[in-house]
C-alpha positions in Angstrom: 32.9 15.6 6.8 30.7 12.7 5.9 28.0 13.4 3.3 24.5 14.0 4.8 21.3 12.8 3.4 18.2 14.8 4.4 14.7 13.3 4.3 11.6 15.5 4.3 8.6 13.8 5.9 8.5 11.0 8.4 6.1 8.2 7.4 7.1 4.6 6.9 9.1 5.4 3.7 11.1 8.1 5.4 11.8 6.0 8.5 12.8 2.9 6.4 15.1 5.1 4.3 16.7 6.6 7.3 17.1 3.2 9.0 18.7 1.7 5.9 21.1 4.6 5.4 22.1 4.5 9.1 22.5 0.7 9.0 25.3 1.1 6.6 27.0 3.9 8.4 25.6 6.9 6.4 24.4 10.1 8.1 20.7 10.5 7.7 18.6 13.4 9.1 14.8 13.4 8.9 12.7 16.6 9.2 9.6 15.5 11.0 7.0 18.1 11.9 4.9 15.5 13.8 1.7 16.2 11.8 -0.4 13.0 11.5 -4.1 12.4 10.8 -5.8 10.4 13.5 -6.4 7.5 11.2 -3.9 6.5 8.5 -4.8 4.3 5.6 -2.6 1.2 5.0 -3.3 -1.0 8.0 -3.0 -4.4 6.4 0.4 -5.6 5.3 1.3 -8.3 2.8 3.9 -11.0 3.2 6.4 -9.1 1.0 6.8 -6.6 3.9 8.1 -9.3 6.3 11.6 -9.6 4.7 11.9 -5.8 5.0 11.0 -6.0 8.7 13.6 -8.7 9.1 16.2 -6.6 7.3 15.5 -3.8 9.9 15.6 -6.3 12.7 12.1 -5.5 14.0 9.8 -8.3 13.0 9.4 -9.6 16.5 8.5 -6.1 17.7 6.0 -5.6 14.9 4.4 -9.0 15.7 4.0 -7.9 19.3 1.9 -4.9 18.4 0.0 -6.4 15.5 -2.7 -8.8 14.5 -1.4 -11.9 12.7 -2.8 -12.0 9.1 -3.2 -15.4 7.5 -4.8 -14.3 4.2 -7.7 -12.4 2.6 -11.2 -13.3 1.6 -13.3 -11.7 -1.2 -17.0 -11.7 -0.6 -19.5 -11.2 -3.5 -23.3 -11.1 -3.3 -23.6 -13.4 -6.3 -20.8 -15.9 -5.6 -19.4 -18.1 -2.9 -16.5 -16.4 -1.0 -13.0 -16.6 -2.5 -10.7 -17.4 0.4 -6.9 -17.0 0.0 -4.3 -17.9 2.5 -0.6 -17.2 1.9 0.6 -20.8 2.2 1.4 -21.0 -1.6 3.9 -18.2 -1.1 6.1 -20.5 0.9 8.9 -21.0 -1.7 9.3 -17.2 -2.0 8.0 -15.4 1.1 6.7 -16.0 4.7 3.2 -17.4 4.6 1.7 -14.7 6.8 1.6 -10.9 7.2 0.4 -8.5 9.9 -2.5 -6.0 10.4 -1.2 -2.9 12.2 -2.5 0.2 13.9 -0.5 2.7 11.9 0.5 5.1 14.6 2.1 2.3 16.6 3.7 0.8 13.5 5.1 4.1 12.3 6.4 4.9 15.7 8.2 1.6 15.8 9.9 2.3 12.4 11.0 5.7 13.7 12.4 4.2 16.9 14.4 1.7 14.9 15.9 4.4 12.7 16.9 6.3 15.8 18.5 3.2 17.3 20.5 2.7 14.2 21.8 6.2 14.3 19.5 8.3 12.2 18.5 11.8 13.5 15.0 13.3 13.6 14.4 17.1 13.8 11.0 18.0 15.2 10.1 20.6 12.6 9.2 21.0 9.0 12.0 21.0 6.5 11.7 23.8 3.9 13.1 23.5 0.4 13.0 25.6 -2.8 13.6 25.0 -6.5 16.9 26.4 -7.8 17.4 28.5 -10.8 17.8 26.8 -14.2 21.4 25.6 -14.9 22.1 24.9 -11.2 23.9 21.7 -10.4 20.9 20.6 -8.3 17.2 21.2 -8.8 16.1 21.3 -5.1 17.9 22.9 -2.1 17.3 23.2 1.6 16.6 26.7 2.7 19.0 28.5 5.1 16.7 28.2 8.2 16.5 24.5 7.8 20.2 24.2 7.2 20.9 26.1 10.4 18.6 23.8 12.3 20.6 20.7 11.2 24.1 20.8 12.9 25.2 17.7 10.9 25.2 19.9 7.7 27.7 22.4 9.2 26.2 25.1 7.1 26.3 23.2 3.8 23.7 21.7 1.5 23.0 18.0 2.0 24.5 15.5 -0.5 21.0 14.3 -1.2 17.5 15.4 -0.5 14.7 12.8 -0.4 11.0 13.7 -0.7 9.0 11.4 1.6 6.1 13.9 2.1 3.5 11.4 0.9 0.6 12.7 -1.2 1.8 16.2 -0.6 4.4 15.5 -3.3 6.4 18.5 -2.2 9.3 18.3 -4.6 7.2 17.4 -7.7 5.0 20.4 -7.0 7.9 22.8 -6.6 9.3 21.6 -9.9 5.8 21.6 -11.6 6.1 17.9 -12.4 3.0 16.2 -13.6 1.5 12.9 -12.4 -0.7 10.3 -14.0 -4.0 9.5 -12.1 -5.8 6.2 -12.4 -9.1 5.7 -14.1 -11.3 5.6 -10.9 -12.7 8.6 -9.2 -13.3 7.1 -5.7 -13.4 8.2 -2.1 -12.6 6.1 0.9 -14.4 6.5 4.2 -13.1 4.4 7.1 -13.1 4.2 10.9 -12.4 1.8 13.8 -15.1 -0.2 15.4 -15.6 -2.5 18.4 -18.2 -5.3 18.7 -18.2 -5.8 15.0 -18.4 -9.5 14.0 -14.7 -10.5 13.5 -13.6 -12.5 10.4 -12.5 -16.1 10.7 -9.9 -17.4 10.7 -8.6 -14.8 13.2 -6.9 -11.9 11.4 -8.3 -12.7 7.9 -9.0 -9.5 5.9 -12.3 -9.3 4.2 -12.9 -7.5 0.9 -16.6 -7.2 -0.1 -18.1 -6.2 -3.4 -21.1 -4.1 -2.4 -24.1 -2.8 -4.2 -22.3 0.5 -4.3 -18.5 0.3 -4.3 -16.5 -2.1 -2.1 -15.5 -2.4 1.5 -12.6 -3.6 3.6 -12.6 -5.2 7.1 -9.2 -5.4 8.7 -8.9 -7.0 12.1 -6.7 -5.1 14.5 -5.2 -5.8 17.9 -7.6 -5.9 20.9 -10.5 -7.1 18.8 -10.9 -3.8 17.0 -11.9 -3.7 13.3 -10.9 -1.2 10.7 -13.9 -0.8 8.3 -13.7 1.1 5.1 -16.0 2.0 2.2 -14.6 2.8 -1.2 -17.1 4.3 -3.5 -17.4 6.6 -6.6 -17.7 10.3 -5.6 -21.1 10.6 -7.3 -22.5 7.4 -5.8 -21.3 8.5 -2.4 -23.7 11.4 -2.4 -26.7 9.1 -2.3 -25.5 7.8 1.1 -25.7 11.1 3.0 -24.1 14.5 3.3 -21.3 13.7 5.7 -18.6 11.1 5.9 -20.2 9.7 9.0 -23.6 9.3 7.3 -22.1 7.7 4.2 -20.2 5.1 6.1 -22.9 4.3 8.6 -25.6 4.1 5.9 -23.5 1.8 3.9 -23.2 -0.5 7.0 -26.9 -0.4 7.5 -28.0 -1.0 3.9 -25.4 -3.4 2.4 -26.4 -7.0 2.8 -22.8 -8.1 3.2 -22.2 -5.7 6.1 -25.5 -5.1 8.0 -25.6 -8.3 10.0 -21.9 -8.2 10.9 -22.3 -4.6 12.1 -25.5 -5.0 14.1 -23.9 -4.5 17.5 -20.9 -2.5 16.3 -19.8 0.8 17.9 -17.6 3.3 16.1 -14.7 4.3 18.4 -12.8 6.7 16.0 -13.6 9.6 13.7 -14.3 8.8 10.1 -11.3 9.4 7.9 -11.6 10.4 4.2 -9.1 9.6 1.5 -9.0 10.8 -2.1 -6.9 10.3 -5.2 -6.3 6.6 -5.0 -4.0 6.1 -8.0 -1.3 8.6 -8.9 2.2 8.1 -10.2 4.7 11.0 -10.8 6.4 11.6 -14.1 9.8 11.6 -12.4 11.2 9.9 -9.3 14.5 11.7 -9.2 16.6 14.5 -10.5 19.9 16.3 -9.8 20.4 16.2 -6.0 17.0 14.7 -5.1 14.7 11.6 -5.2 11.2 10.8 -4.2 10.0 7.7 -2.3 6.7 6.3 -1.1 3.5 8.1 -2.0 5.6 11.2 -3.0 6.5 9.2 -6.1 3.5 7.0 -6.6 0.7 5.0 -5.0 -1.9 2.5 -6.3 -5.4 1.4 -5.4 -5.6 0.0 -1.9 -7.7 -3.0 -2.6 -4.8 -5.6 -2.3 -3.0 -3.8 0.5 0.2 -3.1 -1.4 0.6 0.5 -0.2 2.9 0.1 2.8 4.9 -2.5 1.0 5.5 -0.1 -1.9 6.5 2.7 0.4 9.1 0.6 2.2 10.2 -1.1 -1.0 10.8 2.2 -2.6 13.1 3.1 0.3 14.9 -0.2 -0.1 15.3 0.3 -3.9 16.6 3.8 -3.5 19.1 2.7 -0.9 20.4 0.1 -3.3 20.6 2.8 -6.0 22.6 5.0 -3.7 25.2 2.3 -3.2 25.5 1.6 -7.0 28.2 3.0 -9.2 26.0 2.8 -12.3 25.4 6.0 -14.2 21.8 4.9 -14.5 21.2 4.1 -10.9 18.3 6.5 -10.4 16.8 5.5 -13.7 17.0 1.9 -12.6 15.4 2.8 -9.3 12.5 4.6 -11.1 12.1 1.7 -13.6 11.9 -0.9 -10.9 9.2 1.0 -9.0 7.2 1.7 -12.1 7.2 -2.1 -12.7 5.8 -2.6 -9.3 3.1 0.1 -9.7 2.1 -1.2 -13.1 1.9 -4.8 -11.9 -0.2 -4.0 -8.8 -2.5 -1.8 -10.9 -2.9 -4.6 -13.4 -3.8 -7.2 -10.8 -6.3 -4.9 -9.0 -8.0 -4.3 -12.3 -8.9 -8.0 -12.6 -11.0 -7.5 -9.5 -12.5 -4.2 -10.4 -13.7 -5.3 -13.9 -15.0 -8.6 -12.7 -12.7 -10.9 -14.6 -11.2 -12.5 -11.5 -14.7 -13.1 -10.0 -15.8 -14.8 -13.3 -12.7 -16.9 -13.3 -13.4 -18.1 -9.8 -17.0 -18.9 -10.7 -15.6 -21.0 -13.5 -13.5 -22.8 -10.9 -16.5 -23.4 -8.6 -18.5 -24.9 -11.5 -15.6 -27.1 -12.5 -15.5 -28.6 -9.0 -19.2 -29.1 -8.9 -19.0 -31.0 -12.2 -16.1 -33.1 -10.9 -14.1 -32.1 -13.9 -11.2 -34.1 -15.3 -7.7 -34.2 -13.7 -6.2 -31.7 -16.1 -8.9 -29.1 -15.5 -8.5 -29.5 -11.7 -4.7 -29.2 -11.9 -5.2 -26.0 -13.9 -7.5 -24.7 -11.2 -5.0 -25.4 -8.5 -2.2 -23.8 -10.6 -4.3 -20.6 -11.0 -5.1 -20.5 -7.3 -1.4 -20.8 -6.4 -0.3 -18.1 -8.8 -3.0 -15.6 -7.8 -2.3 -16.2 -4.1 1.4 -15.6 -4.7 0.7 -12.5 -6.7 -1.5 -11.0 -3.9 1.3 -11.8 -1.4 3.8 -9.8 -3.4 5.8 -12.8 -4.4 4.9 -13.2 -8.1 3.2 -9.9 -8.7 5.7 -8.9 -11.4 6.4 -12.4 -12.7 5.7 -12.5 -16.4 4.6 -16.2 -16.3 2.0 -15.5 -13.6 0.7 -12.4 -15.3 0.5 -14.3 -18.7 -1.2 -17.2 -17.0 -3.9 -15.0 -15.5 -4.4 -13.1 -18.8 -4.8 -16.3 -20.8 -7.1 -17.9 -18.2 -9.5 -14.9 -18.2 -9.6 -15.0 -22.0 -10.2 -18.7 -22.4 -12.0 -20.1 -19.3 -15.0 -17.8 -18.8 -17.6 -20.0 -20.3 -21.0 -20.6 -18.8 -20.5 -18.1 -16.0 -21.6 -14.6 -15.2 -20.0 -12.2 -17.6 -17.3 -10.1 -15.9 -19.2 -6.8 -16.4 -22.1 -8.3 -14.3 -19.7 -9.1 -11.4 -17.6 -5.9 -11.6 -17.2 -3.5 -8.8 -19.4 -0.5 -9.5 
């Protein structure tokens, strides 16, 4: 009998994992209880997702249900807008991405996994931790085994935790996790008649008087609007999520004009715990992917990429004969988490805003050719990093670090431009 891999949870990480396993002829079974919130964070993709969509053979179908995304703009009350497009990523990645309604996108990933031969069971999979000294640390319970005919009464060869922020396996094993430095909440909803960004599909990130916001254009001229704010500051905006989001739209200068005619067409969703990475990604008989292993701040829209990339990296580990294959998987994903966290921090602490102010002033002064070449080089590397192309590249990271240490003269200090 062929080995069976069982995946608990059915978000993008789970469906990508199942599809990749099935694509190479493995037996993959996903326990999917069908429970989904009405709104799911992670609607804006980055160009690094596109090769994964192509690997699964679904980019054309994703494009048909999505809003084309050419880039991202950062708006600041004290500075001109910082406008990125993904053209500089051309040597490494496609020069575009997509904005998606998550229920449609997730359903498409699931459908592709089914087409490739994966199986989905419409129920919750139950697992338990084994006794010390057992060959595996996590097992499927008898009821779940009985529900899965592919197992023929046996334990699966591999159990994969794709339960997202529930982190089922880690909690069963009492494994710790490291949280990020911020204590933020995110409130978001879908709107119609909200002023849409230009060019079409451009994502807008705004530094607000309190926190920051996202505006993600979705199909059919809808807009996903989110507020990310410190828990304590959020209390000054009202008692309910609805009050806090609506009051922010009314009071924030960078949002009030654009939202003057807007009408909310969804409930307000609330997300917490925006940075958390588990202390282990795998153990005897199991591994964790997606948010079940780790997730980072959503500012640069890396979440869905990291979920799908973790599935791709674990699939590569499963085909490796290396004794360190799971350690290599975990190490690679930690590199990704650290690199994205590091890049996001340049925005939060104001260094990147100060750096761009230095560039603006350089252009106004008609600086010399060397300075202008440096400005173009920095723009290229930062655009490629936000696209997911050079995010982990040591040269790009070193260039950004050196620039923010040496070029911030005659501009607002970073602390003055930081996100509160």
